N, C-alpha and C positions, 0 to 999 in steps of 0.2 A: 504494499500498500504505499501510497505517496501523498504528498500536499501539493495543491495547485491553486493558483490565485483566482479567486473568483472576482465577480462585478464588484466595482467599488475597491479591489486590492484586498477584500477579507480573505484568507485563506480557507480551503476547502479540504480538511483533512480524510484522511482513509480511502482517498482516490485509488480505483483500482487499474493497475497497469496491465495492458493487454496487448499482445500481438496480431489481435484480429484487426484487419484493414477497417479504417475509419475514413470515408470517402465522402464528398460532397452528396448529399440525399440520405445516407444513413447514420449521420449524426443525429442523436435524439433517438436513435433505435435502441431494442433491447440488447444487452450483451446475456448471453446465456451460458451456462457451464454445461459440462458433458451430460449432465441428468436432463438437461432442457429446462433447468430452472432459471428465471430471470434474476440475475444477481446486481445487475446495474444498467446504467443507460448512457449509452457512448456519447461522449462530450466534446472531446479535443483529441489534439496529436500535437505531439513533440517531433518536431522535425528540424533538422540542421539545414536542410538544402530547400527548403520551401515549398518540397511537393508533398505529396500526399503519402510519403514513404516515411515511416518512422515508428515511433511507440504509442499506441493509443491509450486514452485515458476515459474512464466511464466513473459517473458518480454511483455510489453503492444503493442498491434498492430501499434499503432502510430509512437513508436519508431522504430519497426522492418521496417515500410513503410520507414523512415526517411532513415534507414542505406540502405536499398534496393535500393532505388534512387540514394545513393551516390555511391554504388557499380556498378550499372548500368551507371552512369554518368562519374565517375572517375577511377573505377576499385579496389577502395578501401573506407573505411569509414572515412570520413573527419571528424577528432575532433580538436577543437582548442586545442592549446598547450602552456603552459604557461612556462615551462622550469624551473620548481622549484620541487626539492625534500623536501617535508614537513616533521618535525619532527613529530613521532608518537603522536597522541592526548593527550595520557597517560602522555607524557613528559612535553607538554605545560600545562597540568592540575597541574601536580606536582610543576612545576615553577611558577604558579600563573600568567601566562602571559595574556595579553588582547586579545590575537589573537593566530595566528598559527607561529610556527618559521620555518624560512626557514635553512633547514640542507645544502642542496647544491644547485648549480644553473649548468645548462647544458651548458658546454662552449660552447660559441657563439650562444646560443639560445634566446628566446626573453628576458627573465628576466634578463640575463646578460647583454645583448646590451642595457636595460634600466638602469643598474646599480644597480639591487638588489644585496644585499649583504648575502652570505651563512655565516655558521659557521666557525670561522678558528682562528686558534691560540688559543683555550680554549675560546674565546669571542662567546659570542651570535651572530647569524646572525639577519637580520632584521625580524620582527614580522608583518606580514601581518594582519592589523585589519579590514581593508574593501576593498570591490571590488566594483567601481563606488558607493561611499559613503553608501554602504549596509554592516553594521557590520559582521564580520566573526569570528566564534569561534571554528570551528572545519573544518577538510579537508573536511568531506562531503559538508559541507556548500559551501565550495570554488569550489567544484565540481560541485554542483547543479547550482551556479551563471553561471559557464563556459559553462554548457549545453545550456544556453539560448543564447551563442554566437557562433559567426562563426570564421574560420582562417581568418586572415586580420583584424579583428576588432580591434579598440585600447579601451583599459580599463585603468581605473586608480586604481591602488593600492595605499591604503593609509597604511605605512609601519611604525613602531615604531623603530628607529635606535638609539643605544647606542651613548652616548658623545664619542667625540675624546678622551677625558680624559681616559685613561686606569682604574684610580683608581675611577672613577666617576660611579654611578649607575643612572644617569639621562638619559632618553630617550627623544627623538624628534619625531614628526609625520612629514611625508613626503609624497607628492603625488608623484607617479611615473606613467608615461604613459608607457605602454606595448602594442606592436603590438603583437597580438596573431599569433603563427605560426600554423603549420598544421602536425598533425599526419597520417601515413598511417599505419595501424596495429599497431606495437609497435616501429616504426622508424619516427624521426623527419625527415621532409622536409624543406630546409633552405629557398626554395623561396615559397610566398605566393602572390597571385594574390589578390588585393584588389576588394573587391566586388563592 
């Protein structure tokens, strides 16, 4: 299984790699196993040549079923929304940080309401080091943990925050409770019903 970048840059975990041909016209078709059971939906091809030769990728059928149920019930796919734009992982690695740096927070979004601090005035933003006491070191790990959550769930972000002293380089850990919002496509919905 692999991870593939989905719409809006959000990673899709557990993608099935297949050597089945994926050509124009059969993307979106079923991927079946040797018993004839549908196990995924053909979605994309990784190719170095730009042709239709390469590795096929399919979204697992359980993820497809979950999304279809959400579309039928709500009219859109409900995903938990944190309201944070993270720095690219390569930046975090270059700065040798212990987690993922917060570049921006969505004004009025869940992280903003909880007090998560973005980069500003040349100062580093909060660094997310754990979600619900589970360490995170990449944005993929954060999204993987969010995939197990639902809009309206409360999560605990452990963040490292620079000291108030502008000249200091000391960081302190804080736990911040965030109530996850909901996205509909690429839009953030401000109200979330608690499950």
